[in-house]
C-alpha positions as CSV (number, residue, x, y, z in Angstrom):
1,L,13.8,19.6,-26.3
2,V,15.2,19.5,-29.7
3,P,13.9,16.8,-32.1
4,T,16.4,14.7,-34.0
5,T,16.3,11.4,-35.9
6,S,17.9,9.4,-33.1
7,R,17.2,10.4,-29.5
8,I,17.2,8.0,-26.7
9,A,15.3,8.3,-23.3
10,V,15.6,6.0,-20.3
11,V,13.0,5.8,-17.7
12,T,13.5,3.8,-14.6
13,G,10.6,2.0,-12.9
14,A,8.5,2.6,-16.0
15,N,6.4,-0.6,-15.9
16,K,3.6,1.1,-13.9
17,G,2.3,4.1,-12.1
18,I,4.0,7.5,-12.7
19,G,7.1,6.0,-14.5
20,Y,4.6,4.3,-17.0
21,F,2.9,7.6,-17.8
22,I,6.2,9.6,-18.2
23,A,7.2,6.9,-20.7
24,L,3.8,7.5,-22.5
25,Q,4.3,11.2,-22.6
26,L,7.7,10.8,-24.0
27,G,6.5,8.6,-26.6
28,L,3.6,10.9,-27.5
29,S,6.0,13.9,-27.8
30,G,7.5,12.7,-31.1
31,L,10.9,13.7,-30.0
32,F,12.5,10.2,-29.4
33,S,13.4,7.2,-31.6
34,N,13.8,4.9,-28.6
35,I,12.3,5.0,-25.1
36,I,13.9,2.4,-22.7
37,L,11.9,1.0,-19.8
38,G,14.4,0.1,-17.1
39,C,12.4,-2.3,-14.8
40,R,13.1,-5.1,-12.2
41,D,10.3,-7.4,-13.5
42,E,10.7,-8.8,-17.0
43,T,7.0,-9.8,-17.3
44,R,5.8,-6.5,-16.3
45,G,8.4,-4.6,-18.2
46,T,7.7,-6.4,-21.4
47,L,3.9,-6.0,-21.0
48,A,4.2,-2.2,-20.4
49,A,6.4,-1.9,-23.5
50,N,3.8,-3.7,-25.6
51,E,0.8,-1.7,-24.1
52,L,2.7,1.6,-24.7
53,Q,3.4,0.6,-28.4
54,K,-0.4,-0.2,-28.9
55,T,-1.5,3.1,-27.2
56,T,0.8,5.2,-29.2
57,G,1.0,3.3,-32.3
58,A,4.7,3.7,-32.4
59,D,7.4,1.1,-32.2
60,L,9.6,3.1,-29.8
61,F,9.5,1.1,-26.5
62,Q,11.9,-1.5,-25.2
63,Y,12.2,-3.3,-21.9
64,V,15.7,-3.5,-20.6
65,P,16.3,-5.2,-17.1
66,L,17.4,-2.9,-14.4
67,I,17.4,-3.2,-10.6
68,I,18.2,0.1,-9.0
69,G,20.4,-0.5,-6.0
70,D,22.1,-3.4,-7.6
71,T,25.5,-2.3,-9.1
72,Q,25.9,-5.4,-11.2
73,S,22.5,-4.7,-12.7
74,H,23.5,-1.1,-13.3
75,S,26.7,-2.2,-15.1
76,E,24.7,-4.6,-17.3
77,F,22.2,-2.1,-18.3
78,C,25.1,0.4,-19.3
79,K,26.7,-2.3,-21.3
80,R,23.4,-2.7,-23.3
81,M,23.4,1.1,-23.9
82,E,26.9,0.9,-25.4
83,E,26.1,-2.2,-27.4
84,E,22.7,-1.0,-28.8
85,F,23.0,2.8,-28.9
86,D,26.8,3.4,-29.1
87,G,26.8,4.7,-25.5
88,K,24.6,7.7,-26.2
89,V,21.6,8.7,-24.1
90,D,19.6,12.0,-24.4
91,V,17.3,11.8,-21.4
92,L,17.3,10.0,-18.1
93,V,14.3,10.0,-15.9
94,N,15.0,8.6,-12.5
95,N,11.7,7.5,-11.3
96,A,12.2,4.1,-9.6
97,G,11.7,4.3,-5.9
98,F,10.8,2.3,-2.7
99,A,8.9,3.1,0.4
100,Y,7.7,0.9,3.4
101,K,4.2,0.9,4.1
102,N,3.1,2.8,7.3
103,A,1.6,-0.7,8.6
104,D,5.0,-2.5,8.1
105,N,6.4,-3.7,11.3
106,T,9.9,-4.0,10.0
107,P,12.1,-2.1,12.6
108,F,13.2,1.5,11.6
109,K,17.0,0.6,11.4
110,E,16.2,-2.5,9.2
111,Q,14.2,-0.2,6.9
112,T,17.1,2.2,6.6
113,H,19.4,0.1,4.4
114,Q,16.7,-0.9,1.9
115,T,15.2,2.6,1.5
116,L,18.6,4.2,1.0
117,Q,20.0,1.7,-1.2
118,I,17.3,2.2,-3.7
119,N,16.2,5.7,-3.4
120,Y,19.6,7.3,-2.9
121,Y,22.7,5.1,-3.3
122,G,21.1,3.2,-6.1
123,L,19.9,6.3,-8.0
124,V,23.3,8.1,-7.5
125,D,25.4,5.2,-8.7
126,F,23.3,4.5,-11.7
127,T,23.1,8.2,-12.7
128,E,26.9,8.6,-12.4
129,R,27.4,5.6,-14.7
130,M,24.9,7.1,-17.1
131,I,26.3,10.5,-17.3
132,P,29.1,9.8,-19.7
133,Y,26.5,8.8,-22.1
134,L,24.4,11.8,-21.6
135,R,27.4,13.8,-22.3
136,K,27.3,12.5,-25.8
137,G,23.5,13.2,-26.1
138,N,21.6,16.1,-27.8
139,D,20.1,18.6,-25.5
140,S,20.5,16.2,-22.6
141,R,18.4,16.1,-19.5
142,I,18.3,14.4,-16.2
143,V,15.0,14.5,-14.3
144,N,14.9,13.0,-10.7
145,V,11.4,12.1,-9.5
146,A,11.6,13.5,-5.9
147,S,9.2,14.5,-3.2
148,M,8.1,17.2,-1.0
149,A,9.2,14.9,1.8
150,G,12.8,15.7,0.8
151,R,12.4,19.3,2.3
152,L,15.6,20.8,3.7
153,N,14.1,21.9,7.0
154,Q,13.6,18.4,8.2
155,V,17.3,18.4,9.4
156,S,19.2,20.7,11.8
157,P,20.6,24.0,10.6
158,E,24.2,22.6,10.8
159,L,23.0,19.9,8.4
160,Q,21.1,22.2,6.1
161,S,24.3,24.1,5.5
162,K,26.1,21.0,4.6
163,F,23.5,19.9,2.1
164,T,23.3,23.3,0.5
165,D,27.2,23.9,0.4
166,P,27.8,25.1,-3.2
167,T,31.1,23.2,-3.3
168,L,29.4,19.9,-2.2
169,T,30.4,16.9,-4.3
170,I,28.8,13.5,-4.8
171,P,31.3,11.8,-2.6
172,Q,30.9,14.3,0.2
173,L,27.1,13.9,-0.1
174,N,27.5,10.1,0.0
175,A,29.4,10.6,3.2
176,L,26.5,12.8,4.6
177,I,24.0,10.1,4.0
178,D,26.4,7.6,5.4
179,E,26.4,9.6,8.6
180,F,22.6,9.2,8.9
181,K,22.8,5.4,8.2
182,K,25.5,5.1,10.9
183,D,23.6,7.2,13.4
184,V,20.6,4.9,13.0
185,Q,22.6,1.8,13.3
186,N,24.4,3.0,16.4
187,G,21.4,3.0,18.7
188,E,19.1,5.2,16.7
189,I,20.9,8.5,17.7
190,H,20.0,10.1,14.5
191,R,17.5,12.5,16.0
192,Q,19.8,13.8,18.6
193,N,22.4,14.4,15.9
194,G,20.0,16.6,13.9
195,W,18.4,14.1,11.3
196,S,14.7,13.6,10.8
197,N,13.0,10.4,11.8
198,S,12.2,9.3,8.3
199,N,14.2,7.0,6.1
200,Y,12.2,8.0,3.0
201,S,12.4,11.7,3.6
202,T,16.1,11.5,4.2
203,S,16.5,9.5,0.9
204,K,14.8,12.2,-1.0
205,L,16.8,15.0,0.7
206,G,19.7,13.3,-0.7
207,V,18.2,13.1,-4.1
208,N,17.4,16.8,-4.1
209,A,20.9,17.6,-3.0
210,A,22.5,15.3,-5.7
211,T,20.3,17.2,-8.2
212,R,21.9,20.4,-7.2
213,V,25.4,19.0,-7.4
214,W,24.9,17.5,-10.8
215,A,23.1,20.6,-12.2
216,Q,26.2,22.7,-11.2
217,R,28.7,20.2,-12.3
218,E,27.2,19.2,-15.6
219,K,26.4,22.8,-16.7
220,E,29.7,22.9,-18.7
221,N,28.5,19.5,-20.5
222,S,25.2,21.2,-21.4
223,I,23.1,18.7,-19.3
224,K,20.1,20.1,-17.6
225,V,19.3,18.6,-14.3
226,N,16.1,19.0,-12.4
227,S,13.9,17.2,-9.8
228,C,10.3,17.2,-9.7
229,C,7.5,16.3,-7.2
230,P,4.6,14.5,-8.8
231,G,2.3,15.0,-5.8
232,Y,0.4,12.4,-3.7
233,C,-0.6,10.1,-6.5
234,D,-2.9,7.0,-6.7
235,T,-0.1,4.3,-7.1
236,D,1.0,1.1,-5.5
237,M,3.6,3.0,-3.4
238,T,0.8,5.1,-1.8
239,S,-1.5,1.9,-1.3
240,H,-3.7,3.8,-3.9
241,R,-4.6,6.5,-1.1
242,G,-3.3,9.3,-3.3
243,H,-5.8,11.7,-4.6
244,R,-4.1,12.5,-7.8
245,P,-4.1,10.2,-10.9
246,P,-0.6,9.0,-11.9
247,E,-1.0,10.3,-15.4
248,E,-1.4,13.8,-13.9
249,G,1.7,13.4,-11.7
250,A,3.7,12.3,-14.6
251,K,3.1,15.8,-16.2
252,N,5.0,17.6,-13.4
């Protein structure tokens, strides 16, 4: 990363867990003038920003409301970026995510919408809206917090070839994820059609595929796009069963 007088980083879901420590590391790097915490909860987001400022001794952190999966919220967030930072962002870390607990009794097909809406559709819509701002940035980066659960071999060879097609576009990828959702809703025939039996894993497979699409597409705009797996961390999402501290996972 190249230091400059005005560099803007956005971290989604940064009020706790891995996102919080990603924001902390960015703050300690000395490479940013502003670090935006995009969070659902105003109280937690504001508290996190205040705690991060106390920890780093730097007035860098700002809470901005953001609900991933809510397109109106995405639009309002982007408007704030235009008004406050002239529509320029240098780093986007897509950390916000959602997973049902194993003990949750919500039927599989009802879990599908919520999981995909946040982890895949929401992330993709928000990122597509943010990319024009990243194109104006300096040494711009997009980092998607993914998971080993998003492995390619969870789906059939036919689907694997579609997900890895070098000409794949975001609309085509959206249509692929739509197929999974439709198969689940139509009597849960997804497994016989080559899909895995995990909403979360499918959502992360989509994120990994989107990462590849953006990396290829945005190369000409000098935006570097990567995904990372923080490992099984001690966070709310894992019901604190993870063996790895979130501050370590954030370093990935």
